[in-house]
PAZAPA-4460 file (N, C-alpha, C; in steps of 0.05 Angstrom, whole numbers, plus 32768, in hexadecimal, padded with zeros to 4 digits):
% residues 253
    n_x    n_y    n_z   ca_x   ca_y   ca_z    c_x    c_y    c_z   seq   type   mol
   7C05   7421   8084   7C14   7425   809D   7C0D   7441   80A8     1      M     A
   7C09   7442   80C3   7C01   745C   80CF   7C19   746F   80D0     2      N     A
   7C13   7489   80D7   7C28   749D   80D6   7C3E   7498   80EB     3      N     A
   7C35   748D   8102   7C49   7488   8117   7C5E   7474   810D     4      H     A
   7C55   745E   8101   7C68   744A   80F7   7C76   7454   80DF     5      H     A
   7C6A   7464   80CE   7C78   7470   80B7   7C8F   7481   80C0     6      A     A
   7C8A   7491   80D5   7C9F   74A1   80E0   7CB5   7490   80ED     7      S     A
   7CAD   747B   80FB   7CC0   7469   8107   7CD1   745B   80F2     8      K     A
   7CC4   7453   80DC   7CD2   7446   80C6   7CE7   7459   80BA     9      S     A
   7CDF   7472   80B6   7CF2   7486   80AB   7D0A   748A   80BD    10      K     A
   7D05   748B   80D7   7D1B   748F   80EA   7D2E   7478   80EA    11      K     A
   7D23   745F   80E9   7D34   7448   80E7   7D43   7448   80CD    12      F     A
   7D36   7450   80B7   7D43   7451   809D   7D5B   7464   809E    13      L     A
   7D57   747B   80A9   7D6D   748F   80AB   7D83   7485   80BD    14      D     A
   7D7C   7476   80D2   7D90   746C   80E4   7DA0   7455   80D9    15      L     A
   7D92   7442   80CC   7D9F   742A   80C3   7DAB   742D   80A8    16      I     A
   7D9F   743D   8097   7DA9   7442   807C   7DB0   745F   8078    17      F     A
   7DC6   7469   8085   7DCD   7485   8083   7DD9   748C   8068    18      P     A
   7DC8   748D   8054   7DD0   7494   8039   7DE6   7481   802E    19      N     A
   7DE4   7467   8036   7DF7   7453   802D   7DE9   743A   8025    20      K     A
   7DF4   742D   8011   7DE9   7413   8009   7DEE   73FF   801F    21      C     A
   7DDA   73EE   8024   7DDC   73DA   8039   7DF3   73C6   8033    22      L     A
   7DF8   73C2   8019   7E0D   73AF   8012   7E29   73BA   8011    23      G     A
   7E2E   73CF   8001   7E49   73D9   7FFD   7E4F   73F3   800C    24      C     A
   7E3A   73FF   8018   7E3D   7417   8028   7E45   7430   8017    25      Q     A
   7E41   742F   7FFD   7E4C   7444   7FEC   7E36   7456   7FDF    26      K     A
   7E1F   744B   7FD9   7E0C   7459   7FC9   7DF5   7464   7FD9    27      I     A
   7DEA   747A   7FD1   7DD4   7487   7FE0   7DB9   747A   7FDB    28      N     A
   7DB6   7461   7FE3   7D9D   7453   7FE2   7D9E   743A   7FF4    29      Q     A
   7D87   742E   7FF9   7D87   7417   800B   7D99   7401   8001    30      I     A
   7D97   73FA   7FE7   7DA9   73E7   7FDC   7DAE   73EE   7FBF    31      I     A
   7DC7   73EF   7FB6   7DCE   73F7   7F9B   7DCA   73E0   7F88    32      C     A
   7DC9   73E6   7F6E   7DC4   73D2   7F5A   7DD9   73BC   7F59    33      E     A
   7DF3   73C3   7F5A   7E07   73AD   7F5A   7E04   739A   7F71    34      P     A
   7DFE   73A4   7F89   7DFA   7393   7FA0   7DE0   7382   7F9D    35      C     A
   7DCC   738F   7F92   7DB3   7381   7F8D   7DB7   7369   7F7B    36      L     A
   7DC9   736C   7F67   7DCE   7357   7F54   7DDD   733F   7F61    37      Q     A
   7DE9   7344   7F79   7DF7   732F   7F87   7DE4   731D   7F97    38      N     A
   7DCB   7324   7F98   7DB7   7313   7FA5   7DAA   7301   7F90    39      I     A
   7DAE   72E7   7F93   7DA2   72D5   7F7E   7D84   72D4   7F7F    40      P     A
   7D78   72D0   7F68   7D5B   72CC   7F66   7D56   72B3   7F57    41      V     A
   7D47   72A0   7F63   7D41   7287   7F56   7D25   7287   7F4A    42      F     A
   7D21   7277   7F36   7D06   7274   7F2B   7D00   7256   7F28    43      S     A
   7CF9   724A   7F3F   7CF3   722E   7F40   7CE4   7227   7F59    44      R     A
   7CD7   7211   7F59   7CCB   7207   7F71   7CE1   71FE   7F84    45      M     A
   7CDD   7204   7F9E   7CF1   71FB   7FB1   7CF3   71DD   7FB1    46      D     A
   7D0B   71D1   7FAF   7D0E   71B4   7FAC   7D04   71A5   7FC5    47      P     A
   7D02   71B2   7FDC   7CFA   71A4   7FF4   7CDC   71A5   7FF8    48      Y     A
   7CCE   71B6   7FE9   7CB1   71B8   7FED   7CA3   719E   7FE5    49      S     A
   7C92   7194   7FF7   7C83   717B   7FF2   7C95   7164   7FEC    50      N     A
   7CAE   7165   7FF6   7CC1   714F   7FF1   7CBB   7139   8006    51      D     A
   7CB7   7121   7FFC   7CAE   710B   800D   7CC4   7104   8022    52      Q     A
   7CDD   7105   8019   7CF3   70FE   802C   7CF4   7112   8043    53      K     A
   7CF2   712B   803C   7CF3   713F   8052   7CDA   713D   8063    54      L     A
   7CC3   7138   8057   7CAB   7134   8066   7CAE   711D   807A    55      F     A
   7CBA   7107   8071   7CBD   70F0   8083   7CD0   70F7   809A    56      S     A
   7CE5   7106   8094   7CF7   710E   80AA   7CE8   7120   80BE    57      L     A
   7CD8   7132   80B4   7CC9   7144   80C6   7CB5   7133   80D7    58      R     A
   7CA8   7120   80CA   7C95   7110   80D9   7CA3   70FF   80EE    59      L     A
   7CBA   70F4   80E7   7CC9   70E4   80FB   7CD2   70F5   8113    60      A     A
   7CDA   710E   810D   7CE2   7120   8123   7CC9   7127   8134    61      E     A
   7CB3   712B   8127   7C9A   7132   8136   7C92   711C   8148    62      A     A
   7C96   7103   8140   7C8E   70EC   8150   7C9E   70EA   8169    63      R     A
   7CB6   70F6   8169   7CC6   70F5   8181   7CBC   7109   8196    64      K     A
   7CAC   711D   818D   7CA3   7132   819E   7C87   712D   81A9    65      G     A
   7C7C   7142   81B5   7C62   7141   81C0   7C4F   7154   81B1    66      E     A
   7C36   7155   81BA   7C24   7169   81AF   7C18   7161   8194    67      G     A
   7C13   7175   8184   7C03   7171   816C   7C13   716D   8152    68      K     A
   7C2D   716B   8155   7C3F   716C   813E   7C39   7156   8129    69      S     A
   7C33   713E   8132   7C2E   7128   811F   7C16   712E   810E    70      R     A
   7C01   7138   811A   7BE9   713F   810B   7BEE   7156   80F8    71      H     A
   7BFD   716B   8102   7C01   7183   80F2   7C13   717C   80DA    72      I     A
   7C26   716A   80DD   7C38   7164   80C7   7C29   7156   80B0    73      L     A
   7C12   714B   80B5   7C02   7140   80A0   7BF6   7155   808E    74      N     A
   7BF7   716E   8097   7BEF   7185   8086   7C04   718D   8072    75      K     A
   7C1B   717F   8073   7C31   7187   8062   7C2C   7185   8044    76      N     A
   7C15   717A   803D   7C0E   7177   8021   7BFA   718C   8017    77      K     A
   7BF4   71A0   8027   7BDF   71B3   801F   7BEA   71C9   800D    78      Y     A
   7C04   71CC   800B   7C10   71DD   7FF7   7C15   71CC   7FDE    79      L     A
   7C0F   71D7   7FC7   7C17   71CA   7FAE   7C34   71CE   7FA7    80      N     A
   7C40   71E2   7FB3   7C5C   71E7   7FAE   7C65   7200   7FBD    81      G     A
   7C7F   7203   7FBE   7C8B   721A   7FCC   7C9F   7227   7FB9    82      L     A
   7C9C   7241   7FB5   7CAF   7250   7FA4   7CBF   7262   7FB6    83      I     A
   7CDA   725E   7FB5   7CEC   726D   7FC6   7CFD   727F   7FB3    84      V     A
   7CFC   7299   7FB7   7D08   72AB   7FA3   7D26   72AD   7FA6    85      A     A
   7D31   72AC   7FBE   7D4D   72B1   7FC1   7D59   72A0   7FD8    86      S     A
   7D72   72A6   7FDF   7D83   7296   7FF0   7D87   72A2   800B    87      D     A
   7D7C   7296   8020   7D7E   72A0   803B   7D9B   72A3   8044    88      W     A
   7DAD   7293   803A   7DC9   7294   8043   7DD7   72AD   8038    89      T     A
   7DCB   72BB   8025   7DD7   72D4   801B   7DD5   72E9   8031    90      N     A
   7DEB   72F3   803B   7DEA   7305   8052   7DDC   7320   804C    91      P     A
   7DDE   7329   8034   7DD0   7342   802D   7DB2   733F   802C    92      L     A
   7DA9   7328   8021   7D8C   7323   8021   7D82   7320   803E    93      L     A
   7D91   7312   804E   7D89   730E   806A   7D87   7329   8079    94      K     A
   7D9A   733B   8073   7D9A   7355   807F   7D81   7366   8076    95      N     A
   7D7B   7364   805C   7D63   7372   8052   7D4A   7368   8060    96      L     A
   7D47   734E   8062   7D2F   7343   806E   7D2D   734B   808B    97      I     A
   7D44   734A   8099   7D44   7351   80B6   7D3B   736E   80BA    98      Y     A
   7D46   7380   80AA   7D3F   739D   80AD   7D23   73A2   80A3    99      N     A
   7D19   7393   8090   7CFD   7395   8087   7CEA   738E   809E   100      F     A
   7CF0   7378   80AB   7CDD   736D   80C0   7CE0   737B   80DB   101      K     A
   7CF9   737E   80E3   7CFD   7386   80FF   7D06   73A2   8104   102      Y     A
   7D10   73B0   80EF   7D16   73CC   80F1   7D02   73DD   80E2   103      N     A
   7CEC   73D0   80D9   7CD5   73DF   80CE   7CDC   73EF   80B5   104      F     A
   7CF0   73E6   80A6   7CF7   73F4   808D   7CE6   73E8   8077   105      V     A
   7CCD   73F1   8075   7CBA   73E4   8063   7CC0   73EB   8046   106      N     A
   7CD2   73FE   8041   7CDB   7404   8025   7CE9   73EC   8019   107      E     A
   7CF5   73DB   8029   7D03   73C4   801F   7CEF   73B0   8013   108      I     A
   7CD6   73B2   801B   7CC2   73A0   8010   7CC0   73A0   7FF2   109      G     A
   7CC3   73B7   7FE5   7CC2   73B9   7FC8   7CD9   73A9   7FBC   110      Q     A
   7CF1   73AB   7FC8   7D08   739D   7FBE   7D04   737F   7FC0   111      I     A
   7CFB   7375   7FD7   7CF6   7359   7FDB   7CDF   734F   7FCA   112      L     A
   7CCB   7360   7FC7   7CB4   7359   7FB6   7CBC   7355   7F99   113      G     A
   7CD0   7365   7F90   7CDA   7362   7F75   7CE8   7348   7F71   114      N     A
   7CF6   733E   7F86   7D02   7324   7F85   7CEC   730E   7F7F   115      F     A
   7CD6   7311   7F8E   7CC0   72FE   7F8A   7CB5   72FF   7F6E   116      L     A
   7CB2   7317   7F63   7CA8   731B   7F48   7CBB   730E   7F34   117      V     A
   7CD5   7313   7F37   7CE9   7307   7F25   7CE9   72E9   7F26   118      R     A
   7CE5   72DE   7F3E   7CE4   72C1   7F42   7CCB   72B5   7F36   119      S     A
   7CB5   72C2   7F39   7C9B   72B7   7F31   7C96   72BA   7F13   120      L     A
   7CA1   72CE   7F06   7C9A   72D4   7EEA   7C9D   72BC   7ED8   121      S     A
   7CB5   72AF   7ED7   7CB7   7298   7EC5   7CA6   7281   7ECE   122      P     A
   7CA2   727D   7EE8   7C92   7267   7EF2   7C75   726A   7EEB   123      L     A
   7C6B   7283   7EEB   7C4F   7288   7EE5   7C49   7280   7EC8   124      S     A
   7C5D   7282   7EB7   7C5A   7279   7E9B   7C5B   725B   7E99   125      T     A
   7C6F   724F   7EA6   7C72   7231   7EA4   7C5B   7223   7EB2   126      S     A
   7C50   722F   7EC7   7C39   7223   7ED5   7C1E   722A   7EC8   127      L     A
   7C20   723B   7EB3   7C08   7244   7EA4   7BF4   7252   7EB6   128      K     A
   7BFE   7264   7EC6   7BED   7273   7ED9   7BE6   728E   7ECC   129      I     A
   7BCE   7291   7EC3   7BC5   72AA   7EB7   7BB9   72BD   7ECC   130      K     A
   7BAD   72B1   7EE0   7BA1   72C1   7EF5   7BA4   72B3   7F10   131      S     A
   7BAA   72C2   7F25   7BAD   72B6   7F3F   7BA4   72C9   7F54   132      A     A
   7BA1   72BF   7F6C   7B9B   72CF   7F84   7BB4   72D1   7F95   133      L     A
   7BB9   72E8   7FA0   7BD1   72EC   7FB1   7BC7   72F1   7FCE   134      V     A
   7BD0   72E0   7FE0   7BC7   72E2   7FFC   7BE0   72E4   800E   135      I     A
   7BE4   72FB   801C   7BFA   72FC   802F   7BF4   72ED   8048   136      P     A
   7C08   72E1   8054   7C05   72D5   806E   7BFF   72EB   8083   137      I     A
   7BE9   72E9   8091   7BE2   72FF   80A3   7BF2   7300   80BD   138      P     A
   7BF4   7317   80C9   7BFF   731A   80E4   7BE7   731B   80F7   139      L     A
   7BED   7314   8110   7BD9   7318   8125   7BD6   7336   812A   140      H     A
   7BBE   7340   8130   7BBA   735D   8134   7BCE   736A   8147   141      P     A
   7BD6   735C   815C   7BE9   7367   816F   7C04   736B   8162   142      L     A
   7C0D   7358   8153   7C27   735B   8146   7C26   736F   8130   143      R     A
   7C0F   7371   8122   7C0C   7385   810D   7C0D   73A1   8119   144      L     A
   7C00   73A4   8130   7C01   73BE   813E   7C1D   73C6   8146   145      R     A
   7C2C   73B2   814F   7C48   73B7   8158   7C5A   73BF   8140   146      W     A
   7C57   73B0   812A   7C68   73B5   8113   7C5E   73CC   8102   147      R     A
   7C44   73CF   8100   7C39   73E5   80F0   7C33   73DD   80D3   148      G     A
   7C3D   73C6   80CB   7C37   73BC   80B0   7C3B   739E   80B0   149      F     A
   7C2E   7391   809D   7C32   7374   8099   7C46   7371   8081   150      N     A
   7C5D   7367   8087   7C72   7364   8072   7C68   7353   805B   151      Q     A
   7C59   733E   8061   7C4F   732C   804C   7C3B   733B   803A   152      A     A
   7C2C   734D   8045   7C19   735D   8035   7C27   736F   8022   153      E     A
   7C3D   737C   802B   7C4C   738D   8019   7C57   737D   8002   154      I     A
   7C62   7365   8007   7C6C   7354   7FF2   7C55   734C   7FDF   155      L     A
   7C3F   7344   7FEA   7C28   733C   7FDA   7C1E   7352   7FC8   156      A     A
   7C1F   736B   7FD2   7C16   7382   7FC1   7C28   7385   7FA9   157      N     A
   7C42   7381   7FAD   7C55   7384   7F96   7C4E   736F   7F81   158      V     A
   7C49   7356   7F8A   7C43   7340   7F77   7C28   7346   7F69   159      I     A
   7C13   734D   7F79   7BF9   7352   7F6D   7BF9   7368   7F58   160      G     A
   7C07   737D   7F5E   7C08   7394   7F4C   7C18   738C   7F32   161      K     A
   7C2D   737D   7F35   7C3E   7376   7F1E   7C2E   7364   7F0B   162      N     A
   7C21   7350   7F16   7C13   733C   7F05   7BF5   7343   7F01   163      F     A
   7BEC   7358   7F0D   7BD0   7360   7F0C   7BBE   734A   7F17   164      N     A
   7BC6   733E   7F2D   7BB6   7329   7F3B   7BA9   7335   7F54   165      W     A
   7B91   732C   7F5B   7B84   7336   7F73   7B94   732F   7F8C   166      P     A
   7B94   7341   7F9F   7BA1   733C   7FB9   7B8A   733A   7FCE   167      I     A
   7B8A   7325   7FDC   7B75   7321   7FF1   7B83   7320   800C   168      I     A
   7B82   7336   801B   7B92   7338   8033   7B81   7334   804D   169      D     A
   7B68   732D   804A   7B57   732A   8061   7B47   7310   8062   170      N     A
   7B4F   72FD   8051   7B40   72E4   8050   7B49   72D1   8067   171      L     A
   7B63   72D0   806C   7B6E   72C0   8081   7B72   72D1   809A   172      I     A
   7B68   72C8   80B0   7B6A   72D7   80CA   7B7D   72C8   80DC   173      I     A
   7B90   72D7   80E7   7BA3   72CB   80FB   7B97   72CF   8117   174      R     A
   7B8C   72BA   8123   7B7D   72BD   813B   7B8E   72B9   8155   175      K     A
   7BA7   72AF   8151   7BB8   72AB   8168   7BD2   72BA   8164   176      K     A
   7BDC   72C8   8179   7BF5   72D6   8178   7C0B   72C4   8183   177      N     A
   7C19   72B7   8171   7C2D   72A3   8179   7C49   72AE   8178   178      T     A
   7C5C   729E   8183   7C78   72A5   8182   7C82   72A4   8165   179      H     A
   7C94   72B5   815C   7C9F   72B3   8141   7CAC   7298   813D   180      P     A
   7CA8   728C   8125   7CB2   7272   8120   7CD1   7270   8122   181      Q     A
   7CDF   7286   811B   7CFC   7286   811C   7D07   7283   8138   182      M     A
   7CF6   7288   814C   7D00   7286   8168   7CFB   726A   8174   183      T     A
   7CEF   7258   8164   7CE9   723D   816E   7CFC   7229   8162   184      I     A
   7D08   7218   8173   7D20   720A   816B   7D1C   71EF   815E   185      D     A
   7D04   71E4   815D   7D02   71CA   814F   7CE8   71C8   8140   186      N     A
   7CE8   71B6   812D   7CD2   71B4   811A   7CB7   71AD   8127   187      I     A
   7CB5   7199   8139   7C9B   7194   8145   7C8F   71AC   8153   188      P     A
   7CA0   71BB   8162   7C96   71D2   8171   7C8D   71E8   815E   189      N     A
   7C9A   71EA   8147   7C92   71FE   8133   7C77   71F8   8128   190      R     A
   7C72   71DE   8123   7C58   71D6   8119   7C42   71DA   812F   191      Y     A
   7C49   71D3   8148   7C37   71D7   815E   7C30   71F5   8161   192      D     A
   7C44   7206   815C   7C41   7223   8161   7C2C   722F   814E   193      N     A
   7C29   7224   8136   7C16   7230   8123   7BFC   7220   8120   194      V     A
   7BF9   720B   8130   7BE1   71FA   812E   7BC8   720B   8134   195      S     A
   7BB6   720C   8121   7B9C   7219   8126   7B9D   7237   8129   196      G     A
   7BB3   7244   811F   7BB5   7261   8123   7BA5   7271   810F   197      I     A
   7B9C   7265   80F9   7B8E   7273   80E4   7B70   726A   80E2   198      F     A
   7B60   727D   80D9   7B44   7276   80D2   7B3E   7287   80B9   199      S     A
   7B28   7280   80AB   7B1F   728F   8095   7B08   72A1   809D   200      L     A
   7B08   72B9   8093   7AF1   72CB   809A   7AD8   72BF   808D   201      K     A
   7AC2   72C6   8098   7AA8   72BC   808F   7AA1   72CA   8074   202      T     A
   7A9F   72B9   805F   7A97   72C4   8045   7A81   72B2   803A   203      I     A
   7A73   72BC   8026   7A5C   72AE   801B   7A64   7296   800A   204      S     A
   7A52   7284   8005   7A57   726D   7FF4   7A5E   7277   7FD8   205      E     A
   7A52   728C   7FCF   7A58   7297   7FB5   7A75   72A0   7FB4   206      Y     A
   7A7E   72AE   7FC9   7A9A   72B7   7FC9   7AAD   72A0   7FCA   207      E     A
   7AA6   728B   7FDA   7AB7   7273   7FDB   7AB9   7266   7FC0   208      L     A
   7AA2   7265   7FB2   7AA3   7257   7F97   7AB4   7266   7F84   209      S     A
   7AB6   7281   7F87   7AC7   7291   7F76   7AE5   728C   7F7B   210      N     A
   7AEB   7282   7F93   7B07   727C   7F9A   7B0F   7260   7F93   211      L     A
   7AFC   724F   7F8D   7B02   7233   7F87   7B0F   7231   7F6B   212      S     A
   7B20   721D   7F68   7B2E   7218   7F4E   7B40   722E   7F46   213      K     A
   7B49   723E   7F5A   7B5B   7254   7F54   7B78   724D   7F5C   214      R     A
   7B8B   725B   7F51   7BA7   7259   7F5A   7BAB   726E   7F6F   215      T     A
   7BB6   7266   7F86   7BBA   7279   7F9D   7BD7   7279   7FA4   216      I     A
   7BE2   7291   7FA8   7BFE   7293   7FB2   7BFC   729E   7FCE   217      F     A
   7C07   728E   7FE1   7C09   7297   7FFD   7C25   72A4   8000   218      L     A
   7C26   72BD   8007   7C3F   72CC   8007   7C49   72D2   8023   219      V     A
   7C63   72CD   8027   7C70   72D5   8040   7C8D   72DC   803A   220      D     A
   7C9B   72E7   804E   7CB6   72EF   8049   7CC9   72D7   804B   221      D     A
   7CC7   72C8   8061   7CDA   72B2   8066   7CCA   729A   8070   222      V     A
   7CD1   7282   8068   7CC6   726A   8074   7CDD   7259   807E   223      C     A
   7CD7   7248   8091   7CEB   7235   809C   7CE2   7219   8097   224      T     A
   7CCE   7210   80A5   7CC4   71F4   80A2   7CAC   71F2   8090   225      T     A
   7CA2   7209   8086   7C89   720B   8077   7C71   7209   8089   226      E     A
   7C74   7207   80A3   7C5D   7202   80B5   7C48   7218   80B2   227      A     A
   7C50   7231   80B2   7C3C   7247   80B0   7C2D   7246   8095   228      T     A
   7C3D   7242   8080   7C31   7241   8065   7C1E   7229   8063   229      L     A
   7C26   7212   806D   7C15   71FA   806B   7BFC   71FE   807C   230      Q     A
   7BFE   720A   8093   7BE7   720F   80A4   7BD3   7222   8095   231      E     A
   7BDE   7236   8088   7BCD   7249   8078   7BBF   723A   8062   232      S     A
   7BCE   7229   8053   7BC2   721A   803D   7BAD   7207   8047   233      A     A
   7BB2   71FB   805E   7B9E   71E9   806B   7B84   71F8   8071   234      Y     A
   7B87   7211   807B   7B71   7221   8082   7B60   7228   8068   235      C     A
   7B6E   722F   8053   7B61   7236   803A   7B52   721D   802F   236      L     A
   7B5F   7206   802F   7B53   71EE   8023   7B3B   71E4   8034   237      R     A
   7B39   71ED   804D   7B22   71E4   805D   7B08   71F0   8052   238      S     A
   7B09   7205   8042   7AF1   7212   8037   7AF1   7214   8019   239      K     A
   7B09   7216   800D   7B0A   721C   7FF0   7B11   7202   7FE1   240      I     A
   7B01   71FB   7FCE   7B04   71E2   7FC0   7B16   71E4   7FA7   241      Q     A
   7B26   71D0   7FA3   7B35   71CC   7F8A   7B46   71E3   7F82   242      N     A
   7B53   71F0   7F96   7B65   7205   7F90   7B82   71FB   7F8F   243      C     A
   7B93   7209   7F82   7BB0   7203   7F81   7BBE   7218   7F91   244      T     A
   7BCE   7210   7FA5   7BDA   7223   7FB8   7BF8   7220   7FB8   245      I     A
   7C05   7236   7FB2   7C23   7237   7FB3   7C2B   724A   7FC9   246      Y     A
   7C40   7243   7FD8   7C4D   7255   7FEA   7C61   7266   7FDA   247      G     A
   7C64   727F   7FE0   7C77   7290   7FD2   7C86   72A1   7FE7   248      L     A
   7CA0   729D   7FEA   7CAF   72AA   7FFF   7CC9   72B5   7FF3   249      V     A
   7CD5   72C9   8000   7CEE   72D4   7FF7   7D05   72C0   7FFC   250      V     A
   7D05   72B3   8014   7D1A   72A1   801B   7D11   728C   802E   251      A     A
   7D20   7276   802F   7D1B   7260   8041   7D32   725E   8055   252      R     A
   7D2C   7262   806E   7D41   7262   8082   7D47   7245   808C   253      A     A
***
């Protein structure tokens, strides 16, 4: 993050967290340990990921609409699973995510990243994952310039460092600057919004072969319909053979 945004982040931090815990307002830190313990952390695959009933409902809704939704919903199988670390309905978690993304308090990224680590640790054992690649969902350059940092990249760095897994932050390119998914009110339009927004950077056949048969975690802060994650996975599978791809997010809105 550049100095301008670092200074801006510090000013927001001082303004929003004036030496008080975001939860109880008592302790001289962003969030105190007792409040942190009130945010649940799950260690399981999200029950709705790749769920055929939900997929059918989405497809039925898409058929009522126009555009590319019906085609895009067929990409709903490109993720092998979705891991959701915590509960979006928890007001403290929602507040942390909001201030992380929109008030530029990137220090919160370490806290949220630790949620992902706690969620993933037991699963990495049960799934027998000894080595994986960690890929943050990229921002468009214009949005990255505005925010000063990619929140998904901060989360991915926490995961990569904890598990000693490589982080690849430049493989997927976001070539379209779209509206945030949270501002779009129905499923078909959300799928249309992310259609074709990603591409893979040009790499050699040798590099591609080194990525095949690997486990890949696509990391983001929040997902809603999985549209962005599925589009990213679709992009990866267009070039990388026989890989296993999981979405990994802090919460599902």
